[in-house]
Each structure stands twice: as C-alpha cells, then as structure tokens.
N, C-alpha and C positions, 0 to 999 in steps of 0.2 A: 510336593504333594503334601495333601493333608493327611495327617495320622489318623486312621480310622480311631475312633473310641468304641469299645474301653480301651485303656493302654493298662490299668492296672486292675480295672473290677473284672469280676468273674463275670464273662461273657453272657453265660446263663441267666444271672442275676440282673444285669444288664438288660438284656432282652426282653424278659419277663416285665421289668418296671416298664419299659419303653411301651411294651402292649396294653399296658393301663392308661396311657395318656388320654385316648381318646373317649372315655367314659369316665373319669376322674371323680366324678360327683359319687358314683356309686359304693355301698357298702361293698360289693365286691372286690370293687378297685381297690377300696382301702385295704382288705385283707390282703388279697394278691400282691398290692404294694408293699407291704410290711414283709410278706413272705421273700420277694425280691429282695429286700433288703437285709435280712437273713442268710439269702443264699449266697452272698458274698463270702462269709466265713462257714456259714452251715449247708455246705454243697448238698445235703441230704433233703433241707425243707422242702415241702412240698405243699404246695396251696389245696390240691384235692385232699390232703390226710389233715391240712388244718382245717378247711372245712367239713369236713366229717365231727371233726373234736368238736368245732363250733355249734353245728347241729346237734349233737349227741346232748353237750349240754343244756340246749334251748328244750330237746325233749322231755329231760327230764325235771326241768323247771316247769313246763307245759303241763304234765301228768302229774302234777299235784294241786291242779286248780281244774274245778270243774268246768268252766266257761273261758274261753279266751275274752270272753266281753268283760271278763272281771280282770279291767287292766291295774286296779290298786292290787288285787292280791298276787298277779304276776310281780308286780315290781318288788313286794315283800317276800314272795319266795326266790326270786332272783338273788336279791340280798343275804337270804337265809343260805341260798343253795351256794353261790360263788364265796362268799366271805365266812360263814359261820362253818358251815358242813367241809367245803373244800378248802378252804384257809387261803384264797388268794391275797397277797399282802405286798407290801413294799419291802424289797432285798434291802433292808439298812443295812446288815453286817458287810456286804460286799456291793456297796452301790454304784461303782464305778467300772464294774466289770460289763464289758460289752455284751454279753448273753442277755442281760437285762432289758435291751432293745430290741430282741430278736422274737417276734411272737411265738414262734414254735417252741421256743427254748421256755417262755413265760407258762404256755401251757403246760407244759412238762413239769416245771419246778414249782409253778404255782406263786412265785417270786419274780419281782422285775422292778421297772422302772414307773412313776406317774402314767407317763403317755402310753405305755404297754398293756400296762393292767386296765388302763381306761379304754383300749382299743377292745379287749378281752369282754368286758362290761359292753360295750357300743354293740359290739356283733351279736353277742346273744341275745342282749335285748331286743335287737332289730330283729330277730328271730322270730320274738315273742308279740311283735306288732308294737312296740313300744318305740317311743321315738326319744333318740339319744343324739346328743351331738357334743363334741369337744369343745373345751372352755381352755384355752391356752392362757392362764395365769402366768404373770413372769416369775419363772423357777419353780413353779408348781402346775403339771397339767390336772386336770378335773373334768367331769362330764357335768351335762345337763339333762337329766331327764325327766321327762312326762308321760305321767298316767292318766291323770285326771287333776284338771284344775291349773294350777301355777306349776312349772318347772323345779325341780331341786336339783341343788349342786351336790354331786356325789365325788369324796374323794378316795378312788378305789386304793390308792396306794397305803392309806390310813384304814383298810379292812371295811370299806363302803361308808364310810362316815358321812352323815349328810350336812351340809354348810349351808349357814344363812351369809347372806351377801357380806353382813359385818364380821363373821369368821374367816369369810375370804379373804376381805381386806386385812384382817389379821395375820392370817397365812403369808400374803404379800410381804407386810412388815416386818415378819419372824426373818423371811430371808434376806429382803433388801434394806430394812432398817427403818426405825422409826417416819422417817420422812420420804418414805416412797411413796410416789403419787399414785392416785388412785381415781378412776372413772367408770362410770359403768359400762363402758366399750371394753374393758377387762374381760367382762362376764360374758362376752357376746359370743356366740358359735364360730369357732375356725373352720375353714374348707378341709378337703381331705388333702390338697395340695401341700397346705400348711402344717396338716397334721404329719405327713410323710417326711417335709423339711424339717420340722421341729426335731424329729428321729434322727435324722440324718445328722443334724447339727449338735446332738447329744454326743453321737458317736465320731464325730470329728473332734470335740473336745476331749472324749476319752484317747482317741487313736493318737491324738497330737501330745497329749499329757504322757503316753506310753513310748514318744519316738517313734511309731508305727507308721512311716510316712507314706509307705506304698497304699497301706489302708487309707491313712487321708485323702491320697489322690482316688481311689477308688470311691470314696465317698463324694468327694467333690463331683466325680465324673456321674454320678448319678443324680447329684444336685442340678447338675446342668441339664439334664432330661427333663427336671422339672421347672427349671426356670432358663430358657434357652436365652432370652434377651437380658441376663443380666450379666454382663461383660465382665463384671470383677471376679467372674468364677474362673473366666480363661486366665487372668493374671494369677488368681490363688494355685489353679492349677498348673500353670507355667510353673511357679515358684518352686512347688513340692517337687515336680518332676523333676526339677533341675536338683534338687537337694538328694533325689533319690538316684542319680548319675543318668536318667535320661535325656541326654541332649537334645536331641532331634526333637520329639515330643514337646519339651520343654521350649524350645525357643520357636516352634510354631504356635504356640498358644500364646506367649508374650508378644509375639509378632502382631498375631490377631487381635489381643488387646489394646495394644497400640496403635493399632489401624483404627479401631472403635472408638479412642481414646486420646487421641492425639495432645491433648492438654493435661494429661496426667502431670501433676507436680514432681513426680518420682520418674518421668521420662529417662533422664540420661541414666539413672541409675540403671534403670530396666534395659536400656539399652546396651551400657555396659555388659550387664551379664548376658545377653544376647551373643556380644561379641567374644563373649568368653566361651561360651556353649558351642558357637560355630568355627571355633579357630580350630 
C-alpha cells in the first residue's frame, strides 16, 4: 500500500500548498504558498491575515501619492515606507533561524532572509500596480522592479539598496569567490515555483544542519508537490524517513525511486537499506 503524503508535514500546510499548484503563476499563489510553508511550524499562519497586512501596507503607500499613474513616485514612497519608516532589513544577527523564511513572521518582525524580504516587497508593490519579479542570484535573492523605463535591481536584505548589474556581479563574487561565473541569465526573473522551491531549499539547509530530520522530511514532501517528476526527491525522502525510524514509508519511497531509476550507481546500497527496513 502506498503511504499517503504527508508523513511528516503538517497536513493543513501540505493541503494549502497543494491547492496553489493549479494557478502557481499568480501573486496570490505565491503569497498563499509562502504561508503554507510557514504553517508547517507556525500553525496559526493565516493567508487571509497575511493578505490583509500586505494590503494595509499598499494602502499606506498609495495614500501618499496623488495619482496611481505616478508610478515612479509610488516606487519611491514604497522604498521610504518599507525600508526607512518600517525598517524591513536582513536578519544578520540570527540569519539561520527558520522563522526568517516564514512570511508571516517576517511581516511581524520586519527581519528575514533576502528571499522572504523580496516577497514582501513584491507583494506590496504589485498591489500598487508596479511590476516586480524575483531574481535568484546565486546565494542572494533580489528583485527586479519596474516603474518607468528600465527595471532596477533591489536588494531588500540591504534595506532596499538599488544594485547595478556590476554590483550584482560583485555580490555573487563576494559570496562565491572572485572566479564565480557570471552571465546575464543570472538576472533573469524566476518563476513562483522556483521562488517557493528556493525557500524550501533554505529550510532544508537549516533543518539539516540542526539535525531536525522530521522537519527535513516535511520540507521534502512539500518540494515533491512542486516537482512531482523529480524522482531524486523520492530517494531523499526515503533516506530521511529511514533516519527518522519510519521504516514503512522509507522503504516505499526507496522502492519507488529504484523502480524509476534502475541504473542508479548506488542501487546495491539502497537495496541493502531496504532489506534492513523491511526485516
């Protein structure tokens, strides 16, 4: 019998994320998807409440501009309001705290990771009629915002600093070393699916480093929703479930992976693990 997902993820969080898959390119789906990720640990995370907070921020910015046609003014007041007045910025003192990846928590504390702060910026800006897209630089997430003319790169983690293409390249070299490869592809917009995936990957790294393997499994289950055809996730989930002592589900997902990948070079090791799990 196939074990039903989720095994480790909060079922409400899992179902909430699953419901976004049919319209994942919408801003609403990004908002609700991020709340679903938060709900795994923050059981009270509520997409309606988060939506209301985003709308309240947008209303505050709009009230300071005479006409919504003044897009450049809206962008300027958005920066003043979010970064100068409210103080949204990166949580440098506690960077690896998982709450930095949770949109409801970041709205409350005004501190977070680059990708979550970028989500706040995007969601508020789009309520103002501005065009904002995520840009997944290696190791550092920013946004591309367009009011009039050419789009600009905005680093929400750095308090809304506007980056040139050269400065974005410098940021990548700062993180990955002077020989880090660079191409214009790195500043192209990412999809909401990739946005949510990168948020999950951040949590995988945090939970893995802390030895919180049931949380690692939960995140993998959510990632499997986003990428059902990536069979390596079945292997990874099986291995983590085995580490958590969940022999039945672990054996199932390892068997499913091996059925889809019969030529895996580690097949013998995985089959041996399955024999232990089913003994």
